[in-house]
N, C-alpha and C positions, 0 to 999 in steps of 0.2 A: 352415900353422900360423897360428893367430890370436893376436893380442896381448891379447885380452880376458882379464881376470883374475877379476873378481868382479862381482856386482851390488851397487850402493851406493845407499843411501837419499839422495835429493836434499835432504832436510831435516836429518836427524840424523847422517848419515854411517855408519850401521850397514851392515856388509858381509855378503853371503851368497854361497855358491857359485853358479856359473852353473847355473841351473835354470829350469823354467817357473813363474815367480813374478813378480808385478808390484807388490806393495804391501809396505811395511815392516811387520813384525810389531810393532814397538815404537811407531811414531808414525803408521802408516797412510798415509804419504806415498809417492809414486811411486819406484820403483827404476829405475836406469839402469846401463848397462854401463860398467865401469871398465877402463881399459887400462894396459898398461905402456908409457908413452910414450917412456921412455928407450931401451928395446929397439927400439921402433917407429922412432924417429928414425935409428937405425943401419942399419935394413934398407930404408928407402924413400928415394927421391929423385925429382926431377922426371923424370929420364931413365927410371928404372925404371917409373914410373907411365905415362909416354907410350908405353911399349912394350907395355902391356897391351891387352886386347881393347877394341874400340870399343863398350863397354857399361858399365853401372854397376860391373861386376865387375873393371874395371881398378883399382878402389880396394879390392880384396879385403883388403889388409894393414891397412886402416883399419876393417874390419868384423869382427863377432864370429863368422863362420861358420868351422867347423873342417873339415867334410867337403865333398864335392862339392855345389855350389850347385844349387838349383832355379831354373833360368834360362830364361826364354822370350824373351830378346833385348831386355831392358829397358835404357834409358839412352842416354847420349850423344846426346840430342835437340838440335835446333838452338838456338843462341843467335843471334837475328836482330837485326841493326841496324835499328831501326824508324824510318827516316828520315821516312816520311810521317806517322806518328803523332806523332813527335817535333816536326815542324814545326807540327802541329795544336795541340800542347800547349805549345809553347815550350820544348822540352827538346832540347838539342843532342846529348846522348850517351845516347839511350834505347835499351835492348835489351829484347827479349822472349825469355824462356826458354820455348820452346814444348814443354811436356811433354805436350801432347795426342797426340804421335806415339809414345807407348809402345804395346806390343802390345794392351793392352785400353783404350787411349785415355785414360789418366789417370796421374798421378804415383803412384797407389797401387801400381803394379807394383813400384816401388822398395822400399818397406817390406815388401811381401808376399814378395818374393823372398828377403829375408834371414830373415824370420820363418818361412817355409815350410822353408827350409834348416835352421834350428834345430829346427823341429818334427820333422823327419825324424831329426836327430841324437838328439833326446830320446826317440825310439821311438814317436811318435804315428803312427797310420795314418789319422787324420781331421783335416782342417782345418775351422775354423768362424770366423764373424765376425758382429758386429753392424754394419750398414752403412746408409748413405743411398743406396746404389746402386753407385757406382764401385768401392768396396772389394769388394762381393759378386762383381762380375765378375772382379776380379783374383784373389781367393781361389779361385773356381771354376776359373779358367784354370790357376793354379799347381797345384791339386790334380790336375787332369787330366794335366798334364805329369809330375807326380811319381807318378802312379798311386795317388793317395790319395782317400779319400772326402771329401765336402764338405757342410757344412750352412751355409747363409747365411740370416741373419735380416734382414729389412728392414721399414720401416713400410709399412702397407697402401696408403698414398697415394703411394708412390714412382712416379716417371715410368715409363710403359710401356716406353719405350726402354731404360731401365736394367734392367727385369725381363728383357727379351729378351736384353740384353747379358750377364746372368748365366746365364740358363736354357740358352743354347746350349751351355754346357760340361757340362750335365747334373748340377748339384748337387742336393741336397735344398733347395728354395727355400721358405722359411717367411715369410709375410707376417703382421705383427703389428698388431693394431688399436691404434694409439697412435703417439706421437712417437718419434724416434730415442732419446731419453733413456729412454723406456719399454722400447724394444727392448734397450738396453744393460743395463738393470737385470735384465731377464729372462735375458739371456745370462750375466750374472754368477752368477745362481743355477744355471744349467745347468752352468757351469764347475765349481762347487763339488761337483756331484753326479756328473758324467760325465767320462770321460777323453777330452776333446777338445782339440785344439790351437787354442785361440781366439786368432787372430792379434792382435787388439787388446785382449785381456784378459790371460790368463796368459803370452802370448808378447810382450806389449807392449814390454818393454825392448829386445828384438831388432828388433821391427817399427820402433821409433823410429829405430834406427840406419840403416835403409835410406834414410830421407829425407835423411840427411846428404849422399848422393851428388849431390843437386841443387846444394848449395853447392860441393862439390869440382869438379863439372863447370864451373860458371860461372867459378870462379877460373881453372881451366886454360884455358877457352875465351877468357878475357880476357887471356891471356898471363901467367898466374900473378900475378894481383892481385885484391884484393877490390873490389867495387863501392863507390861512395860512398854509394849509397842502394839499398835493396831495398823493393819493395812486394809483399806476398804475402797470400793469403787465409788466414783462420783459421776452423776449425770447432772441433776440440778444442784448437787452439793448438800441437799437436805439430810439424807441419811448420815453422811459423814459428820455433820454438825450435831446431830441428835445422839449419836453414839457417845460423843464427847460430853454432851449435856447430861446424859444419863449417869455417866461416871461421876461428874461434878455434883449432881444432885445426891447420889448415894454417899459421897464424902461429906457433903453439907449436912446430911441427916445422920451422920456418924454410923452408917451401916458398913462402910469400908474406911480404910485409912485414906488420907489425902491422895488423890489420883495424880500421879506424875507420868501419865501415859504419853508417849510420843505418837502422834497421829500422822499417818502417811496416806495421802490421797493418791489414787491411781486412776488413770484415764487412757483411752485409746488415742494414739498419736494423731489420728485423723479427726479427733474431736476433743481437744485438750486445752480449753481456754484457761482452766484453773491452774494446770501445770505450767502453761506458758507464762502466766502472771507470776507464779512462784519463782520460776527460773530467771525471769527478767528482773526480779526484785521490785515488781510493781505492786501498788495497792489497788489497781483497777483490773478487773477481769474483762478483757475485750472480747466481744462475740467473734465466733468463727463460723464458717460454713462446714458442717460435718461431712466427712468423706471417710467412712469406715464400715467394715462388716459388723462391727460391734454395735448394733443398732439400739440395744436396750439402754445404753448410756450415751447415745449420740445426740446430745443437746448442746447446741452451739452458743446459746445465751442462757447460762445457768442462773436461775433465780436466786439461789443461795450461794453463788460462786464466791462473792466477796467474803461471806462468813466462813465458808470452807477454807478459803485461803488464810484467813485470820487464825482459825483453829490450827491449821498445819504449822503456821509460824509460831504462835504463842505456846504451843505444846512442845516445841523443840523437835517436831517431826519433819515432814518433807512432802515432796510430790514427785511422781514418776509416771511417764507416759511410755507405752509400748506399741509397737507396730501391729498390724493385723496378723502378720505371720507369727510374731511372738505371742499374740493372744491365742492362736491355734496351738502353738507349742505348749503354752501353759495349760490349755484344756487337756491335752494329751498327757502331760506330766502329772496332773492331779489325778486323772483317771487311772493311769498306769502305776502310780505309787500308792494311792490311798483308796482307789475304787470309787471315787466320786465323780460323776459325770455332770459337769457344770456347763452353763451357757458361755458365750464368748466373754461376757463381762467378768466371769470367774477366771477365765484364762488371762485376762488383763491383770487381775489381782495376783495370780500365781507368778506370772512373768515379772511383774513389778517387784514382788517379794524377792524373787531370785536376784534381780539387779541390786536391790537395796542391801541384801545380805552380802553380795559379792563386793560391793564398794565399802562395806563396813558401816553403812548408815544404820543398819540393825546389827547389833553384836550377837555373837553366836550363843551367849548364855542368857540373853534377854527373853523373858516370857512374851511371846508374840502370838497374836490372834489375827488370822486372815479371815475376812468375811466373804463367804461365797453365797451370793444372794439370789441365784436363779438356776434352774435345772437345765440340762443340756438337750434333752430330746426335741424341744421346740426349735432349736437352731442347728439341728444335726445336718442340714444340707451343706453347711460350710465344711463339714468333715467327710464329704463323699469320697475323697481320695484315700481315706484310711481303710476303706472296704476293699480288701485284696484277698479274697478267699482262695484256698487251695482246692482245685477241682479234681474229682476222682470218680471212677465208675464204681458201682455198688459191689465190689469184690475186694478181697484182701490184697491180691496181687497188684491191682491198680493203685491201691492206697500206699503200699510199701514202695512203689516206684516214686511217689511224690513226697513221702514223709519219712523222716527218721524217727521212729517211735522209741520211747524209753523202755529198757528192760525186755524181758520175754517171759511168757507164762508157760507152765507145764500143762499137761492134759487135765489136771484137776482145777486149773484156773488160778493157781497161786503163783505169784512171781517167784522165779527160782532164787533170786537174790534175797528174798524175804523168808525162805523156808527154814533157814538155820541148820541145815544138814549138809 
C-alpha cells in the first residue's frame, strides 16, 4: 500500500488524482506527489526500514508505487569516508555518496525504477525519455526488465560510450540534431500525441520521488542524522531538490532530528543558469545555451531551476560553477585520492567542493556529503591526455633504463630490506 494521495501543484496548490500528468492545468507549474504523512508516521520506524531489502525499495513506504516494483537492484550504494580527499581539501568529515555503483552506473536508476513501476500501474506498455545519456541507459534497462518497449531520445552529440550503454538493452534509440532542450521540446510534442510513458515528462512527478532515496540512504548510513552540508550537481535541478525533500520528510516523520543542512548546488560554467541566478541575487533562472564537455548536466533551461535556487538560499547553502578544465581536474583528484572514477559531472562536484572549502563556505569540521552520480568510463574520451604509458622492450635491461624501481630482491625473491638480517 502506498501513502500517496494526490498530485499537487507546487505553486497554486491545486490537486489532481494520481495519473500520468506533470503540469498544473491552472498555472502551468510542476506537479508533485502528496502523501498522507500522519498515516505514514504510524506505519514506519527506523527498525522497520532497516529490516527492508538492501536496495532503494527498503523505503517503499515513502514512495508512490502501489503494485510490484520494476527493480533491477538499485540503491544502498556506498557512503565512503573520504579521508584522503578530505585532507587534501581541509575537510575533517567528508563523505562521498558513490552512486556510480547502481546497475546502469548512475543515480538515474532510482527515479526510473519508481517511474517505470507507475507506468506499468497506469497501463503503459512503452517507456520513453529525453536524455543526455545516463537516463537513456536506465530507461532501456528497466524496460527490458519489465518486458516493455522503449524509445530513448538523445542529442546527436552525446558521448559514444553512453550510446552503447543504452543500445545494449535494445531500445529504439533516436538521436536528435540539437541540444537536450531541443530533444525535450520534441518529446513533449510526442507525449501529447502518442500513448507513451515518458519517464521525465508525463511520469515526472513519480520519477522525481525516486531521487529522494539518495537522501534517505545517506541519513540512515550516517546513523540516522542529516549532514551539515551537501554538495550535489544540477542539470534540471530535480535531484538537488529531492535530496532536500528527503531530509525534510525524515525530520517530519521524527526519524531524524530537524535537518539544518546547507545545500550547495554545482554546475558546469558553460551551462550554469541556476548558479548565475544565485550569484546575481535573482529569483528567476534565465535559460542559457549550453557549451560544456559536461554533457550529462548540460541543460540550459532547467525545469526545476527555480526550486533548486530556492533550496540553496533557504537552506543557507550556495551555488558554485566550475570550468571544463576544473571538472577534469576534479575527476582526476577523486580518482587519485579515493579510487573512484566519476564522469565529468562528478568532477564538477569535486572541484566545486574544493572551492567551497577554500573560501570557508563549508567549514573544515562540518559533516559534508558530496554526491557522485555517474561513472567515468562512459565519458573517458575527455581524459585521453592522461594516458601516458612508459614503453619498454620485453627485457629487464630495457625496463631499468626507463624506470626507477623500488628496492631490490635477492636470488630467493625476497626484498633485501625486508629480510631482517
